[in-house]
C-alpha positions in Angstrom: 83.5 111.4 61.0 86.2 114.3 60.8 87.1 116.2 64.0 86.0 119.9 63.4 89.0 122.0 62.5 90.0 123.9 65.5 93.2 125.6 66.0 95.4 124.8 68.4 95.5 128.5 69.9 91.8 128.6 70.1 90.1 128.8 73.7 93.0 129.1 75.6 92.3 127.7 79.3 91.2 130.4 81.6 92.6 129.4 84.9 89.4 131.1 87.0 89.5 130.4 90.9 86.8 127.9 90.9 88.5 122.5 97.3 89.2 119.3 96.8 86.6 117.0 95.8 86.4 113.8 93.8 86.5 113.7 89.8 83.7 114.1 87.7 83.2 110.6 85.4 82.8 111.0 81.5 79.2 110.8 80.4 79.7 110.9 76.7 78.4 107.9 74.5 81.1 105.5 73.0 80.7 107.1 69.4 78.7 104.9 66.9 81.9 105.4 64.8 83.5 103.3 67.1 81.3 100.4 66.4 81.7 100.1 62.8 85.5 100.9 63.1 85.8 98.0 65.7 84.0 95.5 63.6 85.9 96.1 60.1 89.1 97.5 61.5 89.9 95.5 64.9 93.8 95.8 64.5 93.9 99.3 63.3 94.7 100.4 66.4 98.1 98.6 66.8 98.8 99.5 63.3 98.7 103.6 64.1 100.9 102.8 67.4 103.4 101.5 65.3 103.5 104.3 62.3 103.4 106.8 64.9 106.5 105.4 67.0 104.6 104.9 70.2 105.9 102.3 72.1 104.7 99.0 72.1 104.3 96.3 74.9 107.3 95.2 76.4 108.0 91.8 77.0 105.9 90.4 79.9 103.6 93.6 79.8 99.8 93.2 78.8 99.3 94.8 75.2 96.7 97.0 75.9 93.7 97.6 72.9 93.9 101.1 71.5 90.6 102.8 69.8 90.7 102.9 66.5 88.3 106.2 66.4 89.1 108.3 69.3 88.8 111.6 69.4 92.2 112.2 70.1 93.1 110.5 66.8 90.7 112.5 65.0 92.2 115.7 66.2 95.8 114.7 65.6 94.6 114.0 61.8 93.1 116.9 61.4 96.0 119.1 62.6 98.5 117.6 60.9 96.5 118.0 57.8 96.7 121.7 58.6 99.8 122.0 59.2 99.9 122.1 63.0 102.0 119.0 62.8 103.8 119.9 66.1 100.9 119.9 67.8 99.5 116.8 66.0 102.5 115.0 67.8 102.1 116.1 70.9 98.4 114.7 70.9 99.6 111.6 69.4 100.9 110.9 73.0 97.2 110.4 73.6 95.7 108.9 70.5 98.3 105.8 70.5 97.5 104.6 73.9 95.3 102.9 75.4 92.0 104.9 77.3 89.2 103.0 78.6 85.8 102.3 77.1 83.0 103.8 79.4 80.1 102.1 79.1 76.9 103.9 80.0 74.5 103.3 77.7 71.0 101.2 78.7 72.1 98.7 76.3 76.0 97.9 76.5 75.8 94.8 75.1 76.7 95.7 71.7 79.4 98.2 72.5 80.8 95.8 74.7 81.1 93.0 72.6 82.0 95.2 69.2 85.2 96.4 71.5 86.4 93.2 73.0 85.9 91.7 69.4 87.9 94.2 67.9 90.5 94.0 70.7 90.7 90.1 70.4 91.5 90.2 66.6 94.2 92.8 67.4 95.3 90.1 69.9 94.9 93.2 72.5 93.2 93.7 76.1 90.8 96.2 76.3 89.6 98.2 79.2 86.4 98.8 80.3 84.4 100.7 82.7 80.7 100.1 84.1 79.2 103.1 84.7 75.3 102.5 85.1 74.6 102.3 88.8 71.6 103.9 90.1 71.5 107.4 91.2 74.9 107.5 89.7 77.3 110.6 90.5 74.9 111.3 93.8 72.7 113.1 91.3 75.6 116.0 90.2 77.3 116.3 86.9 77.6 112.8 85.8 73.9 112.1 87.0 71.6 109.1 85.6 72.5 105.2 85.6 69.6 102.8 85.9 66.2 103.6 86.9 66.1 100.7 89.8 67.9 97.7 90.8 66.4 95.5 88.6 67.3 97.1 85.7 70.4 97.5 86.9 71.3 93.8 87.1 69.6 93.4 83.9 71.8 95.7 82.3 75.1 93.9 84.4 73.9 90.6 82.5 73.9 92.1 79.2 77.5 94.1 79.9 78.9 90.4 80.7 77.6 88.9 78.0 78.6 91.2 75.8 82.8 90.3 76.8 81.7 86.7 76.3 85.0 84.6 76.6 87.2 87.2 75.5 89.3 89.1 78.0 89.1 92.5 79.6 89.8 94.4 82.6 86.7 96.1 83.8 86.7 98.9 86.3 83.3 98.6 88.6 81.3 101.8 89.1 83.5 104.8 89.6 82.5 106.9 92.7 80.0 104.4 93.9 81.4 103.1 96.9 83.3 106.2 97.8 80.6 108.1 97.2 78.6 106.1 99.6 80.9 106.5 102.2 81.0 110.1 102.0 77.5 110.6 102.2 75.0 110.3 99.2 71.4 111.0 100.8 70.1 109.7 97.0 71.6 106.2 97.5 70.5 103.5 99.6 73.8 102.2 101.1 72.2 98.3 101.5 71.0 98.3 97.7 74.0 100.0 96.1 76.4 97.7 98.1 74.5 94.0 96.7 74.1 95.8 93.7 78.2 96.2 93.1 78.2 92.7 95.0 76.1 91.4 92.0 78.0 93.2 89.2 81.0 92.2 90.8 79.9 88.4 90.4 78.9 88.2 87.5 81.7 89.7 85.7 83.9 87.2 87.3 82.1 84.7 85.9 83.6 85.7 82.7 86.6 83.5 82.0 89.1 85.8 80.9 88.0 89.6 82.9 89.9 90.9 85.6 87.5 93.1 87.7 88.9 95.8 89.8 86.1 97.7 92.3 86.5 101.2 92.2 87.5 102.7 95.4 87.7 106.6 95.1 91.1 108.4 95.5 93.2 109.3 98.6 92.4 112.7 98.4 88.6 112.2 98.7 88.9 109.4 101.8 92.2 109.4 103.4 91.0 107.3 106.1 91.2 104.2 104.0 90.0 102.0 107.1 86.5 103.6 106.4 86.2 101.9 103.1 86.9 98.3 104.3 83.6 97.4 105.2 81.7 98.6 102.4 84.0 97.3 99.7 83.3 94.1 101.5 79.8 94.4 101.3 80.4 95.5 97.9 82.0 92.5 96.4 85.6 93.1 96.8 86.5 89.4 97.6 85.5 87.9 94.6 86.9 90.7 92.7 90.9 90.6 91.6 91.4 94.2 93.3 90.3 97.6 93.6 91.0 100.6 91.3 92.1 104.1 92.8 93.0 107.5 91.7 90.4 107.2 88.6 89.7 110.6 87.1 91.7 112.1 89.8 95.2 113.4 89.8 97.0 111.8 92.6 100.7 110.6 92.3 101.4 107.0 91.7 103.4 107.3 94.8 100.8 108.6 96.9 98.1 106.1 95.5 100.5 103.2 95.8 101.1 104.1 99.5 97.3 104.3 99.9 96.3 101.5 98.1 99.2 99.4 100.2 97.3 100.6 103.3 93.9 99.6 102.0 95.6 96.2 100.8 96.5 95.6 104.5 93.1 97.0 105.8 91.4 94.3 103.7 93.8 91.3 104.9 95.9 91.3 102.4 94.8 89.2 99.6 93.8 91.9 96.9 95.9 93.9 94.5 95.2 97.1 92.7 95.3 99.7 89.5 96.1 103.5 89.5 94.3 105.8 86.7 97.5 107.4 85.7 95.9 109.1 82.9 96.6 112.7 84.0 98.9 112.4 87.3 101.6 113.6 85.7 102.0 117.0 87.8 100.0 115.9 90.6 97.0 117.2 92.2 96.2 121.2 91.7 97.0 123.1 95.2 95.8 126.3 93.8 92.6 128.1 94.7 89.3 126.8 93.5 87.9 123.2 92.5 90.9 121.0 92.3 88.9 118.2 90.7 87.5 119.9 87.5 89.4 120.6 84.6 92.4 121.9 86.9 95.1 123.8 84.8 98.9 122.8 84.5 98.4 119.0 84.9 100.1 116.5 82.7 99.6 113.4 81.1 101.1 110.5 83.5 102.7 107.1 83.6 101.3 105.1 79.9 99.5 102.2 80.7 101.3 99.3 81.6 101.6 96.0 83.8 105.2 96.4 84.4 104.8 98.2 87.6 107.6 97.3 89.6 105.3 96.7 92.3 103.9 93.2 92.6 100.6 94.5 94.5 99.9 97.0 91.6 98.5 95.3 88.7 98.6 98.1 86.0 98.9 101.5 85.3 95.9 102.7 83.3 94.4 105.5 81.5 90.7 105.0 82.9 89.7 108.8 81.9 90.5 109.3 78.9 92.6 112.2 78.5 91.5 115.6 76.9 87.9 115.0 78.0 86.5 117.7 79.9 85.5 116.9 83.9 82.7 120.0 83.8 81.5 123.1 82.7 83.9 124.9 84.6 87.1 126.9 83.8 85.7 127.4 80.5 85.2 123.6 79.8 82.7 121.9 78.0 80.2 119.6 79.6 81.3 116.6 81.4 82.9 113.9 79.1 83.4 116.2 75.8 86.6 116.2 74.0 88.5 119.6 74.8 91.2 120.1 72.6 93.1 122.7 74.0 92.9 120.8 77.4 94.4 117.5 75.8 97.3 119.8 74.1 98.0 121.1 77.6 98.1 117.7 79.1 100.5 116.3 76.6 102.8 119.1 76.3 103.5 118.7 80.0 103.9 115.3 80.0 107.4 114.0 81.2 107.8 111.0 78.6 
């Protein structure tokens, strides 16, 4: 399916004054085209990256899977066809790099199976996000999730079964722990932590899965010690580690320092991953909402396991760059592709 013919100069960002909060999660369902593309053309992403001149995985680096039917790829294809070659080349900075696939449909099995099978054929590793916890986002922009604890447990079983024996990185439930620490009256804390621990355990039972329990970001819960008991109740002992900065803008340096403090608070045994998808210019410091489509941001470090830090397992693009945080500053609803915002992120990227 072709991306709508949006001109690069249409719908400019309007940086209205809209205070520091955490970031809304994507709620866009994986397009049906991905299933067909993934099943039929599993190696297409690698070919696309090579044809575009995008850097491949360096020796010792994990080769992460690149989606062969992303909104970014469709956008660059349309703009190149229309003659907007410079803009298309900028969007290729997103299209040719790995982005996480968010799973939030009632039946995740077919998608997890399609993605992991396509990635395995391409000899690459996909990044998946489990995002179906009851009372998701505490009823805000990305509200939804399972209707009950029993439904969530069935959902996780289907998610894990879809992965099978194939490799994957999985980020477990962005927001869920930090939101409970910050205060979410809708969710019962003990039930939520028990469900997260169940999810971590079932996913780690898969032989080639690396599991990272989301721990928010340094700007949301500045006192990292507040996360220790909740993370332990949520199964961090069985996970490979935790994820930081998902869908946020904290720099690698700030996230690294915060992550090291949290590792020490947890007893020193865990590693972590950092979402670097949009942190190239750090967090927005102007007036208004800093977490929702802030102006002037940039793509960050491309996905890699060569982090130079033994405690940081990877920099990942967990938030999909170019997808809206919500209907603020003229953006579409959360998770929808916003070509002009994507173009801004790519044009400001330092590499």
